[in-house]
Each structure stands twice: as structure tokens, then as C-alpha cells.
py3Dmol code that shows the C-alpha trace and the ligand (Angstrom):
import py3Dmol

protein = """\
ATOM      1  CA  MET A   1       0.264   9.962  -7.840  1.00  0.00           C
ATOM      2  CA  ALA A   2       3.546  10.983  -9.404  1.00  0.00           C
ATOM      3  CA  GLU A   3       4.127  13.216  -6.396  1.00  0.00           C
ATOM      4  CA  PHE A   4       4.939  10.192  -4.272  1.00  0.00           C
ATOM      5  CA  GLU A   5       6.577   7.873  -6.751  1.00  0.00           C
ATOM      6  CA  ALA A   6      10.138   7.155  -5.762  1.00  0.00           C
ATOM      7  CA  VAL A   7      12.820   5.821  -8.021  1.00  0.00           C
ATOM      8  CA  PRO A   8      12.435   2.048  -8.272  1.00  0.00           C
ATOM      9  CA  VAL A   9      15.515   0.113  -7.319  1.00  0.00           C
ATOM     10  CA  ASP A  10      15.949  -3.598  -7.860  1.00  0.00           C
ATOM     11  CA  ARG A  11      16.185  -5.301  -4.476  1.00  0.00           C
ATOM     12  CA  ARG A  12      19.360  -7.210  -5.185  1.00  0.00           C
ATOM     13  CA  GLY A  13      20.986  -4.248  -6.869  1.00  0.00           C
ATOM     14  CA  PHE A  14      19.991  -2.181  -3.899  1.00  0.00           C
ATOM     15  CA  LEU A  15      21.522  -4.646  -1.467  1.00  0.00           C
ATOM     16  CA  LYS A  16      24.754  -4.806  -3.396  1.00  0.00           C
ATOM     17  CA  GLY A  17      25.036  -1.076  -3.768  1.00  0.00           C
ATOM     18  CA  ALA A  18      24.060  -0.261  -0.216  1.00  0.00           C
ATOM     19  CA  VAL A  19      27.127  -1.865   1.229  1.00  0.00           C
ATOM     20  CA  SER A  20      29.502  -0.392  -1.284  1.00  0.00           C
ATOM     21  CA  SER A  21      28.475   3.203  -1.629  1.00  0.00           C
ATOM     22  CA  ALA A  22      25.390   5.249  -0.919  1.00  0.00           C
ATOM     23  CA  ALA A  23      26.510   7.552  -3.674  1.00  0.00           C
ATOM     24  CA  ALA A  24      25.641   4.845  -6.146  1.00  0.00           C
ATOM     25  CA  PHE A  25      21.999   5.762  -5.704  1.00  0.00           C
ATOM     26  CA  VAL A  26      22.209   9.326  -6.888  1.00  0.00           C
ATOM     27  CA  VAL A  27      19.837   9.447  -9.796  1.00  0.00           C
ATOM     28  CA  GLU A  28      19.562  11.626 -12.813  1.00  0.00           C
ATOM     29  CA  PRO A  29      16.927  14.360 -12.593  1.00  0.00           C
ATOM     30  CA  PRO A  30      13.731  13.594 -14.507  1.00  0.00           C
ATOM     31  CA  ALA A  31      13.576  14.689 -18.099  1.00  0.00           C
ATOM     32  CA  ALA A  32      11.766  17.936 -18.769  1.00  0.00           C
ATOM     33  CA  GLY A  33       8.157  17.265 -19.562  1.00  0.00           C
ATOM     34  CA  SER A  34       8.011  13.980 -17.683  1.00  0.00           C
ATOM     35  CA  SER A  35       5.510  13.626 -14.881  1.00  0.00           C
ATOM     36  CA  ASP A  36       8.318  13.666 -12.348  1.00  0.00           C
ATOM     37  CA  ALA A  37       9.628  16.955 -13.686  1.00  0.00           C
ATOM     38  CA  VAL A  38       6.642  18.872 -12.337  1.00  0.00           C
ATOM     39  CA  GLN A  39       7.251  17.782  -8.783  1.00  0.00           C
ATOM     40  CA  ASP A  40       8.105  20.501  -6.361  1.00  0.00           C
ATOM     41  CA  HIS A  41       9.849  18.323  -3.821  1.00  0.00           C
ATOM     42  CA  THR A  42      13.268  16.785  -3.947  1.00  0.00           C
ATOM     43  CA  HIS A  43      13.557  13.046  -4.428  1.00  0.00           C
ATOM     44  CA  GLN A  44      15.272  11.192  -1.658  1.00  0.00           C
ATOM     45  CA  VAL A  45      18.067   9.891  -3.835  1.00  0.00           C
ATOM     46  CA  VAL A  46      20.104   8.269  -1.085  1.00  0.00           C
ATOM     47  CA  PRO A  47      18.502   5.605   1.138  1.00  0.00           C
ATOM     48  CA  SER A  48      17.963   6.522   4.761  1.00  0.00           C
ATOM     49  CA  ASP A  49      20.516   5.523   7.403  1.00  0.00           C
ATOM     50  CA  LEU A  50      18.134   2.908   8.744  1.00  0.00           C
ATOM     51  CA  THR A  51      17.619   1.376   5.311  1.00  0.00           C
ATOM     52  CA  LEU A  52      21.338   1.258   4.700  1.00  0.00           C
ATOM     53  CA  ARG A  53      21.922  -0.335   8.073  1.00  0.00           C
ATOM     54  CA  VAL A  54      19.296  -3.022   7.440  1.00  0.00           C
ATOM     55  CA  LYS A  55      20.713  -3.797   4.031  1.00  0.00           C
ATOM     56  CA  ALA A  56      24.267  -3.905   5.358  1.00  0.00           C
ATOM     57  CA  ILE A  57      23.253  -6.349   8.089  1.00  0.00           C
ATOM     58  CA  GLU A  58      21.349  -8.461   5.585  1.00  0.00           C
ATOM     59  CA  SER A  59      24.380  -8.542   3.315  1.00  0.00           C
ATOM     60  CA  LEU A  60      26.662  -9.587   6.163  1.00  0.00           C
ATOM     61  CA  LEU A  61      24.307 -12.374   7.217  1.00  0.00           C
ATOM     62  CA  VAL A  62      24.189 -13.651   3.663  1.00  0.00           C
ATOM     63  CA  ASP A  63      27.960 -13.412   3.287  1.00  0.00           C
ATOM     64  CA  LYS A  64      28.508 -15.359   6.511  1.00  0.00           C
ATOM     65  CA  GLY A  65      26.076 -18.007   5.398  1.00  0.00           C
ATOM     66  CA  LEU A  66      23.700 -17.377   8.288  1.00  0.00           C
ATOM     67  CA  VAL A  67      20.810 -16.471   6.026  1.00  0.00           C
ATOM     68  CA  ASP A  68      19.891 -18.079   2.751  1.00  0.00           C
ATOM     69  CA  ARG A  69      19.537 -15.487   0.005  1.00  0.00           C
ATOM     70  CA  ALA A  70      17.059 -17.638  -1.898  1.00  0.00           C
ATOM     71  CA  ALA A  71      14.881 -17.946   1.195  1.00  0.00           C
ATOM     72  CA  LEU A  72      14.886 -14.183   1.662  1.00  0.00           C
ATOM     73  CA  ASP A  73      13.925 -13.657  -1.947  1.00  0.00           C
ATOM     74  CA  ALA A  74      11.154 -16.231  -1.646  1.00  0.00           C
ATOM     75  CA  ILE A  75       9.690 -14.402   1.350  1.00  0.00           C
ATOM     76  CA  VAL A  76       9.853 -11.028  -0.360  1.00  0.00           C
ATOM     77  CA  ASP A  77       8.438 -12.468  -3.564  1.00  0.00           C
ATOM     78  CA  ALA A  78       5.525 -13.973  -1.652  1.00  0.00           C
ATOM     79  CA  PHE A  79       4.559 -10.610  -0.218  1.00  0.00           C
ATOM     80  CA  GLU A  80       5.240  -8.690  -3.407  1.00  0.00           C
ATOM     81  CA  THR A  81       3.610 -10.890  -5.998  1.00  0.00           C
ATOM     82  CA  LYS A  82       1.662 -13.745  -4.420  1.00  0.00           C
ATOM     83  CA  ILE A  83      -0.034 -12.131  -1.459  1.00  0.00           C
ATOM     84  CA  GLY A  84       0.080  -8.595  -2.721  1.00  0.00           C
ATOM     85  CA  PRO A  85      -3.267  -6.945  -2.280  1.00  0.00           C
ATOM     86  CA  ARG A  86      -5.207  -9.993  -3.449  1.00  0.00           C
ATOM     87  CA  ASN A  87      -6.155 -11.132   0.036  1.00  0.00           C
ATOM     88  CA  GLY A  88      -7.591  -7.745   0.839  1.00  0.00           C
ATOM     89  CA  ALA A  89      -9.456  -7.741  -2.467  1.00  0.00           C
ATOM     90  CA  ARG A  90     -11.061 -11.066  -1.561  1.00  0.00           C
ATOM     91  CA  MET A  91     -12.313  -9.592   1.695  1.00  0.00           C
ATOM     92  CA  VAL A  92     -13.691  -6.519  -0.045  1.00  0.00           C
ATOM     93  CA  ALA A  93     -15.487  -8.538  -2.715  1.00  0.00           C
ATOM     94  CA  ARG A  94     -16.978 -10.849  -0.112  1.00  0.00           C
ATOM     95  CA  ALA A  95     -18.249  -7.852   1.832  1.00  0.00           C
ATOM     96  CA  TRP A  96     -19.826  -6.432  -1.321  1.00  0.00           C
ATOM     97  CA  VAL A  97     -21.836  -9.578  -2.028  1.00  0.00           C
ATOM     98  CA  ASP A  98     -22.542 -10.723   1.516  1.00  0.00           C
ATOM     99  CA  ALA A  99     -24.073  -8.133   3.838  1.00  0.00           C
ATOM    100  CA  ALA A 100     -23.694 -10.347   6.894  1.00  0.00           C
ATOM    101  CA  TYR A 101     -20.000 -10.816   6.157  1.00  0.00           C
ATOM    102  CA  LYS A 102     -19.614  -7.081   5.753  1.00  0.00           C
ATOM    103  CA  THR A 103     -21.166  -6.501   9.147  1.00  0.00           C
ATOM    104  CA  ARG A 104     -18.753  -8.967  10.703  1.00  0.00           C
ATOM    105  CA  LEU A 105     -15.835  -7.477   8.790  1.00  0.00           C
ATOM    106  CA  LEU A 106     -16.542  -3.988  10.084  1.00  0.00           C
ATOM    107  CA  ARG A 107     -17.076  -5.226  13.616  1.00  0.00           C
ATOM    108  CA  ASP A 108     -14.246  -7.745  13.845  1.00  0.00           C
ATOM    109  CA  ALA A 109     -11.888  -7.726  10.883  1.00  0.00           C
ATOM    110  CA  THR A 110      -9.549 -10.255  12.432  1.00  0.00           C
ATOM    111  CA  GLY A 111     -12.366 -12.766  12.790  1.00  0.00           C
ATOM    112  CA  ALA A 112     -13.620 -12.028   9.289  1.00  0.00           C
ATOM    113  CA  MET A 113     -10.127 -12.589   7.940  1.00  0.00           C
ATOM    114  CA  ALA A 114      -9.952 -15.946   9.644  1.00  0.00           C
ATOM    115  CA  GLU A 115     -13.274 -16.911   8.058  1.00  0.00           C
ATOM    116  CA  ILE A 116     -11.657 -16.880   4.639  1.00  0.00           C
ATOM    117  CA  GLY A 117      -8.437 -18.436   5.820  1.00  0.00           C
ATOM    118  CA  LEU A 118      -6.391 -15.306   6.460  1.00  0.00           C
ATOM    119  CA  ALA A 119      -4.450 -14.830   9.636  1.00  0.00           C
ATOM    120  CA  SER A 120      -0.800 -14.152  10.048  1.00  0.00           C
ATOM    121  CA  TYR A 121       1.945 -11.899  11.258  1.00  0.00           C
ATOM    122  CA  GLN A 122       1.002  -8.225  11.587  1.00  0.00           C
ATOM    123  CA  GLY A 123      -2.618  -9.010  10.882  1.00  0.00           C
ATOM    124  CA  GLU A 124      -3.775  -9.379  14.436  1.00  0.00           C
ATOM    125  CA  ASP A 125      -5.340  -5.969  14.889  1.00  0.00           C
ATOM    126  CA  ILE A 126      -6.797  -4.870  11.611  1.00  0.00           C
ATOM    127  CA  VAL A 127      -9.685  -2.429  11.509  1.00  0.00           C
ATOM    128  CA  VAL A 128     -11.766  -2.036   8.362  1.00  0.00           C
ATOM    129  CA  LEU A 129     -13.177   1.374   7.478  1.00  0.00           C
ATOM    130  CA  GLU A 130     -16.117   1.680   5.109  1.00  0.00           C
ATOM    131  CA  ASN A 131     -16.139   4.348   2.431  1.00  0.00           C
ATOM    132  CA  GLY A 132     -19.451   5.819   1.330  1.00  0.00           C
ATOM    133  CA  PRO A 133     -20.859   8.646  -0.757  1.00  0.00           C
ATOM    134  CA  LYS A 134     -20.227  11.203   1.974  1.00  0.00           C
ATOM    135  CA  VAL A 135     -17.307   9.692   3.870  1.00  0.00           C
ATOM    136  CA  HIS A 136     -13.915   8.807   2.471  1.00  0.00           C
ATOM    137  CA  ASN A 137     -11.291   7.104   4.608  1.00  0.00           C
ATOM    138  CA  VAL A 138      -7.600   7.203   3.834  1.00  0.00           C
ATOM    139  CA  VAL A 139      -4.780   5.461   5.670  1.00  0.00           C
ATOM    140  CA  VAL A 140      -1.280   6.639   6.451  1.00  0.00           C
ATOM    141  CA  CYS A 141       1.451   5.798   8.904  1.00  0.00           C
ATOM    142  CA  THR A 142       2.859   9.138   9.974  1.00  0.00           C
ATOM    143  CA  LEU A 143       5.614   7.543  12.036  1.00  0.00           C
ATOM    144  CA  CYS A 144       6.986   4.945   9.636  1.00  0.00           C
ATOM    145  CA  SER A 145       5.250   2.447   7.388  1.00  0.00           C
ATOM    146  CA  CYS A 146       2.798   0.330   9.429  1.00  0.00           C
ATOM    147  CA  TYR A 147       0.665  -1.554   6.948  1.00  0.00           C
ATOM    148  CA  PRO A 148      -1.578  -4.645   6.941  1.00  0.00           C
ATOM    149  CA  TRP A 149       0.890  -6.981   5.227  1.00  0.00           C
ATOM    150  CA  PRO A 150      -1.204 -10.164   5.355  1.00  0.00           C
ATOM    151  CA  ILE A 151      -3.942  -8.571   3.280  1.00  0.00           C
ATOM    152  CA  LEU A 152      -2.138  -5.933   1.215  1.00  0.00           C
ATOM    153  CA  GLY A 153       1.352  -7.340   0.770  1.00  0.00           C
ATOM    154  CA  LEU A 154       4.309  -4.971   0.941  1.00  0.00           C
ATOM    155  CA  PRO A 155       3.597  -1.253   1.200  1.00  0.00           C
ATOM    156  CA  PRO A 156       4.252   0.818  -1.903  1.00  0.00           C
ATOM    157  CA  VAL A 157       7.273   3.096  -1.830  1.00  0.00           C
ATOM    158  CA  TRP A 158       5.165   6.244  -1.774  1.00  0.00           C
ATOM    159  CA  TYR A 159       3.351   5.026   1.354  1.00  0.00           C
ATOM    160  CA  LYS A 160       6.678   5.084   3.181  1.00  0.00           C
ATOM    161  CA  SER A 161       7.764   8.431   1.754  1.00  0.00           C
ATOM    162  CA  ALA A 162       8.044  11.513   3.937  1.00  0.00           C
ATOM    163  CA  PRO A 163       5.852  13.661   1.663  1.00  0.00           C
ATOM    164  CA  TYR A 164       2.927  11.228   1.850  1.00  0.00           C
ATOM    165  CA  ARG A 165       3.313  10.588   5.564  1.00  0.00           C
ATOM    166  CA  SER A 166       3.348  14.262   6.422  1.00  0.00           C
ATOM    167  CA  ARG A 167       0.995  15.731   3.873  1.00  0.00           C
ATOM    168  CA  ALA A 168      -1.728  13.082   4.102  1.00  0.00           C
ATOM    169  CA  VAL A 169      -2.670  14.469   7.491  1.00  0.00           C
ATOM    170  CA  ILE A 170      -2.075  18.149   6.705  1.00  0.00           C
ATOM    171  CA  ASP A 171      -3.825  18.293   3.346  1.00  0.00           C
ATOM    172  CA  PRO A 172      -5.558  14.998   2.598  1.00  0.00           C
ATOM    173  CA  ARG A 173      -7.840  16.510  -0.038  1.00  0.00           C
ATOM    174  CA  GLY A 174      -4.864  17.927  -1.905  1.00  0.00           C
ATOM    175  CA  VAL A 175      -2.946  14.674  -1.624  1.00  0.00           C
ATOM    176  CA  LEU A 176      -5.876  12.665  -2.959  1.00  0.00           C
ATOM    177  CA  ARG A 177      -6.179  15.111  -5.841  1.00  0.00           C
ATOM    178  CA  GLU A 178      -2.565  14.374  -6.723  1.00  0.00           C
ATOM    179  CA  PHE A 179      -3.468  10.691  -6.829  1.00  0.00           C
ATOM    180  CA  GLY A 180      -6.142  11.627  -9.360  1.00  0.00           C
ATOM    181  CA  LEU A 181      -8.962  11.408  -6.855  1.00  0.00           C
ATOM    182  CA  ALA A 182     -10.931  14.651  -6.680  1.00  0.00           C
ATOM    183  CA  LEU A 183     -13.555  14.463  -3.943  1.00  0.00           C
ATOM    184  CA  ALA A 184     -16.470  16.870  -3.682  1.00  0.00           C
ATOM    185  CA  ASP A 185     -16.243  19.442  -0.905  1.00  0.00           C
ATOM    186  CA  ASP A 186     -19.147  17.860   0.946  1.00  0.00           C
ATOM    187  CA  VAL A 187     -17.355  14.518   1.259  1.00  0.00           C
ATOM    188  CA  GLU A 188     -15.790  14.159   4.683  1.00  0.00           C
ATOM    189  CA  ILE A 189     -12.247  12.822   4.574  1.00  0.00           C
ATOM    190  CA  ARG A 190     -11.096  10.804   7.559  1.00  0.00           C
ATOM    191  CA  VAL A 191      -7.385  10.135   7.884  1.00  0.00           C
ATOM    192  CA  TRP A 192      -6.324   7.134   9.954  1.00  0.00           C
ATOM    193  CA  ASP A 193      -2.832   6.807  11.360  1.00  0.00           C
ATOM    194  CA  SER A 194      -1.669   3.195  11.411  1.00  0.00           C
ATOM    195  CA  THR A 195       0.450   1.985  14.264  1.00  0.00           C
ATOM    196  CA  ALA A 196       2.198  -1.199  15.261  1.00  0.00           C
ATOM    197  CA  GLU A 197      -0.946  -2.130  17.205  1.00  0.00           C
ATOM    198  CA  ILE A 198      -3.710  -1.172  14.777  1.00  0.00           C
ATOM    199  CA  ARG A 199      -3.549  -1.315  11.003  1.00  0.00           C
ATOM    200  CA  TYR A 200      -6.362  -0.149   8.779  1.00  0.00           C
ATOM    201  CA  LEU A 201      -7.944  -1.394   5.593  1.00  0.00           C
ATOM    202  CA  VAL A 202     -10.389   0.707   3.605  1.00  0.00           C
ATOM    203  CA  LEU A 203     -13.522  -0.975   2.316  1.00  0.00           C
ATOM    204  CA  PRO A 204     -14.049   0.969  -0.911  1.00  0.00           C
ATOM    205  CA  GLU A 205     -17.439   1.607  -2.463  1.00  0.00           C
ATOM    206  CA  ARG A 206     -18.660  -1.009  -4.890  1.00  0.00           C
ATOM    207  CA  PRO A 207     -18.586   0.592  -8.344  1.00  0.00           C
ATOM    208  CA  ALA A 208     -21.809   1.344 -10.164  1.00  0.00           C
ATOM    209  CA  GLY A 209     -22.442  -1.077 -12.991  1.00  0.00           C
ATOM    210  CA  SER A 210     -20.881  -4.030 -11.177  1.00  0.00           C
ATOM    211  CA  GLU A 211     -24.188  -5.552 -10.060  1.00  0.00           C
ATOM    212  CA  HIS A 212     -23.948  -8.483 -12.486  1.00  0.00           C
ATOM    213  CA  LEU A 213     -20.382  -9.468 -11.551  1.00  0.00           C
ATOM    214  CA  THR A 214     -19.447 -12.532  -9.561  1.00  0.00           C
ATOM    215  CA  GLU A 215     -17.515 -12.268  -6.307  1.00  0.00           C
ATOM    216  CA  GLU A 216     -14.378 -13.383  -8.106  1.00  0.00           C
ATOM    217  CA  ALA A 217     -14.814 -10.807 -10.855  1.00  0.00           C
ATOM    218  CA  LEU A 218     -15.440  -8.133  -8.249  1.00  0.00           C
ATOM    219  CA  ALA A 219     -12.247  -9.035  -6.415  1.00  0.00           C
ATOM    220  CA  ALA A 220     -10.334  -8.511  -9.654  1.00  0.00           C
ATOM    221  CA  LEU A 221     -11.478  -4.876  -9.710  1.00  0.00           C
ATOM    222  CA  VAL A 222     -10.184  -4.031  -6.253  1.00  0.00           C
ATOM    223  CA  THR A 223      -6.848  -2.244  -6.295  1.00  0.00           C
ATOM    224  CA  ARG A 224      -4.287  -1.872  -3.542  1.00  0.00           C
ATOM    225  CA  ASP A 225      -4.684   1.901  -3.597  1.00  0.00           C
ATOM    226  CA  SER A 226      -8.443   1.659  -3.160  1.00  0.00           C
ATOM    227  CA  MET A 227      -7.851  -0.255   0.069  1.00  0.00           C
ATOM    228  CA  ILE A 228      -5.435   2.421   1.300  1.00  0.00           C
ATOM    229  CA  GLY A 229      -7.968   5.058   0.322  1.00  0.00           C
ATOM    230  CA  THR A 230      -6.024   6.893  -2.355  1.00  0.00           C
ATOM    231  CA  ALA A 231      -8.258   5.649  -5.160  1.00  0.00           C
ATOM    232  CA  LYS A 232     -11.762   4.452  -5.858  1.00  0.00           C
ATOM    233  CA  VAL A 233     -12.694   1.194  -7.522  1.00  0.00           C
ATOM    234  CA  ASP A 234     -14.077   1.322 -11.040  1.00  0.00           C
ATOM    235  CA  LEU A 235     -14.867  -1.296 -13.640  1.00  0.00           C
ATOM    236  CA  THR A 236     -11.262  -1.571 -14.833  1.00  0.00           C
ATOM    237  CA  PRO A 237      -9.670  -4.787 -13.556  1.00  0.00           C
ATOM    238  CA  ALA A 238      -6.824  -4.013 -11.151  1.00  0.00           C
ATOM    239  CA  GLY A 239      -4.356  -5.961 -13.276  1.00  0.00           C
ATOM    240  CA  GLU A 240      -5.017  -3.756 -16.289  1.00  0.00           C
ATOM    241  CA  ARG A 241      -4.233  -0.502 -14.540  1.00  0.00           C
ATOM    242  CA  ARG A 242      -0.844   1.067 -14.793  1.00  0.00           C
TER     243      ARG A 242
END
"""
ligand_1 = """\
1
FE
Fe 4.624 2.639 10.940
"""
view = py3Dmol.view(width=600, height=400)
view.addModel(protein, "pdb")
view.setStyle({"model": 0}, {"cartoon": {"style": "trace"}})
view.addModel(ligand_1, "xyz")
view.setStyle({"model": 1}, {"stick": {}})
view.zoomTo()
view.show()
């Protein structure tokens, strides 16, 4: 997964720096021996023009008092920490314990979301893809970063990175291997390209040994990455993974 990890930047620090100097984001190269040091691609150390433009506009709106900084932070915090991937995990766990719900989820994800109280912006056209022993689905947005926000929260930085967006379709098996997911050659990999109209959620396989767990305990196992398709679910609670 290190292949797609970008340098984390605090949102407020990013906003402040973006309007003063893009050069402020030049980062030190990774130390020899670190996981980043083995990468063969160059980090994008300066934010894209679009990102800079968005941040500059945001900063101006805040400075002019047209937008409340606290309100912006509250919205971002909701998607980052409160919604996160927990809504998606609830749907997955429900599908694992309730076959009828799973059928409805695969047929009409929007309706199945509404059943458990989920429906909001950018969640109108979500399609759920079921992983199995011989089929593995993985989601990308080759154009930008389309993502099912209402059920997965904000997309991870690597999901928006050029290497992931380009290589996921060219060499999905190799990309998954870099995420630590080595699939057997006889497993078909299906890559789905999200758009503004259709966003995908992977229904991962229920892990072996989880038969005794409650729906709530099952939901705690489901990671964000497993619902993008770059990981499988195991018996390690999502919150205890790095
Ligand atoms: Fe997109």
C-alpha cells in the first residue's frame, strides 16, 4: 500500500500554505530503508493547480466572512471521522447476516441504503459488487476521485493519486499485490470505474471463523479498503489495523 501513500498534510496547514506558497509543500525524501524509499515513482510534492485554486477560494471566502471556518471543519470532520466507512460497514454486515437484505442490496443499493437510514448527497446511484472465491472486484475513478461519500466517507489520498488511478486498470493484480493482497491466478479481477453518475461499493467476503459474531461485531471487522476492493476482511477489527 505504500506505493500510493501520499504525504499527509494537516487541512488547516494546507489551506494556510496553499495561498502563500506552493513551494512550502516540498517534502524531504524518505529516509533510506523506509517503506517509501523503495517506491519507484515520484511523490507529487506540490498540490495540483485545481487543489490550489480550491484552497485559495476557500481561504478568500473565510477571510471575507462569507464562510464559517468552524462550519467547514465540522463538515469535513463528519465525513472523515463520524461517517467514515462505518455506514458502508453496516451495510456489509447486514448483508452477511441477512440473505434477503443482501439480495436487495445487490439489486438496488440505494433502496437498501434507505432501509437502514442512509441516503444523502452523492449516494443516489450506488452499485454494490459482490466478491467471491473466484471473483474479486476493485473500484477506481480513473478520471478524478468519484467515491460513495455517504457510505465510505472521504476518499483516501491514494485513491485520488495518479498512480492508483492509472495502474488499477492497467495492472490490477500488481496493484493489489502492492496493497498486500495477492490473489490466485484463477481469481478473476473486475475493475470498476466510478463516475459522477455511478459509484461502486464492494461487498467483501465474510471471513472464515466469523460465524459466531453478531452483526455489530461483524461491522467492526469491515475496513474501508475492503469496500474499495484493495483488501479482504479478516478477523482483525478495522479499528486495530494500522
Ligand atoms: Fe471521479
